[in-house]
C-alpha positions, 0 to 999 in steps of 0.5 A: 499499499505504501508503494502507490502512495509514493507514486501518486506523491511523486506524480502531483510533484512531477504535475506540479512542476509542469505547471509551474514551467507552463506558468512561467512560459505563459507569463513570459509570453505574455510579457513579450507580447506587451513588449511588442504592443508596446513597441508597436505603439513607439513605432506608430508615433515615429512613423506619424512624425516622420510623414508629418516632417516628410509633408511639411518639407514637401511643402516648404519645397512647394514654397520654396519652388512656386517664390522661386517661380515668383521672383523669376517671372517677376525679377527674372529678367532683372536677375539675370541682366544683374548678373549679366552687368556685374560680370562686364564690370568687373572683366573690364577692370584691372588694378588700375580701376582699384587706383582711381583717385589719389593724392600728388605729392610735389617735391622741392628741388632735394626730393623733400615733399612740401605740397600736397594736390588733392581733391576731396580724397587724400588718398595714398596708395600701398601694394599688399606687401606693404600694408600692415599684416597685423592690419589685415588680420584686425580686419578679417577678425571684425570684419569677415571671419570666414573671408578666407573660405568663402567665394564672396559671399557668407550664405549665413550672415545673408540669411541673418540680416533677411531674418532681420529684415523681416523681424524689423518689418522692413528696416535694414538693420543688420549688414552681411557684406563681406569684405567683397562685398564691400569692396564691390559696393565702394568701387562699383556701387553707390552706399544707397540701402536698397534690394538693387543695390543688394543684389549687385553687390552680391554678384560682383562681389562673386566675380570679384571672387573668380578675378582676383586672388584674395590677398589682391582683393584685400589690398585693394579694400585696405586702399579705399575704405573711408576713415573718416575726415577725408582719408580713404585707405590705410595710409592715408589714414595713417599719416592724418591721425599718426602722421606717419606711414602705416608700416610704423603703427603700433598693433593698437593703432593698428586696430585704432584705425580699423575702428573707423570704417565700419561707422565713419560717423560714430567712429570719428576719432576727432569727434568720438574718441571714446566710441573708437577706443571701445571698437578698438578694443572689441578688435582686439578681442576678437584678433586674441580669440581668433588666435591671431595674436598672443595674449602678450601682445593682447594686453600691451596693445589694450593698454597703450594710450591713443595719442593723435599727432594730426597732419596739418595740411601744408599750404605753399600758396605761391609756391602750390598755385605755380607748380600747378600752373606748370605742370598742368601746361607740362602735360598740356604739352605731353598731349600734343597741345600746341601753344599759341602767342601771335593771332592773325585775327579776333576769331583765331585767338578765341578759338584758340583760347576755348580748346587752351582752356578745355584741357587746362581744366580737364588736366587741373583735375586730374592733378589732383586724383592721379596721385602724380608726383611732382618734382620742382626747382623750387628751394624753399629756403630761398622762398622764404627769403624771398618771401621775408624780403618782401614782407619786410620791405612793405610791412610799415604799409598796413591798408586793406581792401574788403576782402582784407587784402593789403592794397598795397603788393609785392611780386617777385621771381628767381631763376637758376642761371644754370638751369633757367628753372625758377627756385623761388616765387613771391606772389605777394605778401604773406598773410592768413587767407583761406584758399589761394590768393592771386599769385602776381609772380606770374598772374599779374601784367604791369607796365614795366617802365625802363626795365623793358629798355635793355629787353627791346632798345639796346640788346638789339641796337649792340647787335647791329653795330652799336657799342657801349662807348658809341656817341648819341644825342641827348636833346628834345624830341617834338612830340615824344618824351622827356628825361627827368627834370626835363634836363638833356645831355647832349652829346653822349656815351651810349652806356651814360645815357642807359646808366642814366635811363635817358628816355630820348635815346631810348625812344629814337633808337627804337623808332631807328630799330622800328617796333615791329623788330624790338616787339618780336624778341618779347614775342620770341620769349614768349612773353603773352599780351603784347597788343596789336597797340602797342606796336608805338615808339612809347613801347620803348619806355615800358608804355604797354596796353596790357604789360607783362609779368614778374617771370617773363621780365626775369626769365628774359634778363635770364637771357642775357645772362645765358649768352642771349639764349632763351629757356622756358621759366618753369619749375618743373624738373620731372613728374611720375604717376602713381606706380613711378613711371615718368610723364614729363621728363626733364624739359630744358627748351631753349632758343637764341633770342640774342647774339652773343656779344650784343648779351655781353655787351648789354651785361657790361652795360648793366653792370655799370647801372649798378655801379655809376647809374639808376642802380648806384648803391644796389651792388651786392656785398661780395659778388659781381651784378648787372641790373635795370630799374623801372619805374612808371609815371607817378610812380605807380610801379616800381621794379628792379630786376639784376642777376649774377652769373648764379641767379636771376631775379625780377621784382614788381611793387605796386597796388593791384589797382593802381595808384601812386606812391610817393618814393615809390622808385625801381631803385627803392622798394624793389632793389631793396627787396632784390638786395636783400634777398640776392645778398642772402642766397650769395653768401657762400659763393666764391665771386665770378665774373661776367664773359667780357665781350669782343670788340669786332670794329674794324682798327680804324674805327675803333680809333674814331669812337676813342677820339670822338670819346675823348672830344665829349669828355673834354666838352664836359669838363666844369668850367668854374665860371659857370654857375649851377644852372649851367654844371647842370645842363653840360654835366659835371660828372657821372654823379652830378648828372645823376643826381640832377636828374632824379629830382625828389628822391632821398635814397637810391636816386632813379632818374628813369622815376621821372618818365613821362610818357609811362602812365596808363590811365584808365581807358588804357592809353598812355599819354604824354605830358606834352600837348598832342600826345593823347590818342583818343582812338586808334585815328589818332594814334594812326595819324601820330605814328604817321607824322612821326615815323612815315610809316603806318601802324602796324596791325597784326598782319604786319607783325614780323613773323619769326619762322622760329617762334613756335618752334622750341619754346611755345606760349599759351594765351591764358587770362590768369589775372583774376582767376585762382586756384580755390580762391582769387588767383588764376588757374594753377 
């Protein structure tokens, strides 16, 4: 009975185990089913989300497609046109496109910069290798971090800007321009904020990146961006704010400058220094975070105090205007313009003037934007000395006109005889004035008085067989001029007549020579204001319709010193373009005006003027000199022109609106200026003598001249029984004759001060004090000329036509008298 019981027990346990296993399997299956159900639910949600995003993407794509189609059909042609225009603009560009406006510089005789010629922009161009590396790093860090990787446009930046545009309801508040886009805008576009301009900017930037390297674009960019206050480019800004070249800037100074272009108004250091410094610090932070500078550099630059050293704009009033004038004419000639100063009729003259001024002002404009390097013969030390001599001599005359300009003025020109070039030019007295004033050195034309005699009377006469000891007769001339004091010396040597400036002798010899011949010498030396009414005997005393300028008269006397060879007066040595290529080379035009021996005779006689004549008292301390005074009627104009073997200098003194000045003689105010200046510039020079002339007369003629000379001297010996009046008529010696011919002079007697046939009245006619010499019209002038010369008054067609007149040296006709460069002077 026990065995069955155990069997049942075992069977029960077995069934129990089986049930437990089955239960476990059921539970596991149930859990598995639950997990599967859960996973099935999750998969369903994921599929739904994925489907949602897929639908959204399709919708967005459809929107983009619709928007694209809308833009294409509405703006497609415009976009295509913008793209095509960008391609054309960039394809036509070259490196010169990005150098389109540069400041021109003027250098003196030693190669030192003396003036800056600029328009609205002050620009100096630097090659990439000359640009400070720190400037490149600073601009990339603050303006365009992805510059080295993008292709002209930063799409993410554009999206950010578009988002800001939508958020601000159409107001453009955030920029998205890369460095390349900024360059595109600065060179090819305006700064107008419009969608059209932005599209053009993008297309141009893309094309620029295709054509130029990254280094090229950075070079163009840093030379053209605006740094406020008229400075364009890193070099101009460096010179303007720190008065030094960009290569000499510290890191802090570079960052300071790079802060400005982002907004030149807000970051203008002259008005908002704190803003500029704050942005400098921000730039330094970016450079440090970008790994472009180390911690030590960062700390040093951040702590550096910024001190501006503003460059003062140099304005050498009279130098600037004359340099501009000479440079413009040199560039005109380079372009093939032929200067002219003789005209057959008024129509021809007017046509010429129109062509002249069209080109003159075109080149004048280019002078301020082409970046020329103009090398001149101007010696600033001599310029200062000449200006001081004018100012100090006239300092006691303080009257000014409505514009605040001194009424009594002076002008002077100094020429280096070794080159024929102008080394100093003074166009008036020094005074503060906005802009440029009239440069009387080359723009004013005044009556030259007796200073003209050596040029159109005596040197030409010496070419025709006369010598200093030739006998002439000083006597009254019917209808002609009188001498100073109304005295006449009878027979006398020509030398002495010149020394004491006898008007009658000059008049008679000019008639013998003829005005046609005499004035032809001036025309061949480019005197530009010879009028048809000047062909009368009065021209021998300086009686011109318009007159001469100081630079014209001085250059003519320089021709006497140069053995009769004339050199066109200029201060231009050479002109280079911005890249250093020579545009205008050495200007050394010259041609013979006088025979060598005649010029040497004239110089020898003018030495006597300094020793015994009207220039007595003006001889230099340790240097041989020759010169001539000139004083017009009623003391309205005073001149002195003289030279040494080294320099020729001419001086004029008078009122801009002609009026008399007591004691204004060529030997006084002008002579004082001349002597003061010439003594200074000859201090350390060794004395040189002028080359003596050769007496080419046959021996017999020489003996006859010597005998006649002895006879004249014997007749001039004083008789002890004669009273003082007779002594005045015959002359006792050179000094006595000089004194009697020079009434009312208290320092340096000047017989030519009384030239009474030399006054210009308001109608531009020249009057003698004797009756019958007041020409009311051209008919009276012609009648006088025919009665006294047995010739017809010459017309333009009667003027001599020298075949070489327009050969080596030419001159233009400019109405420069009252037109100034930026002020009240003339062109240039």
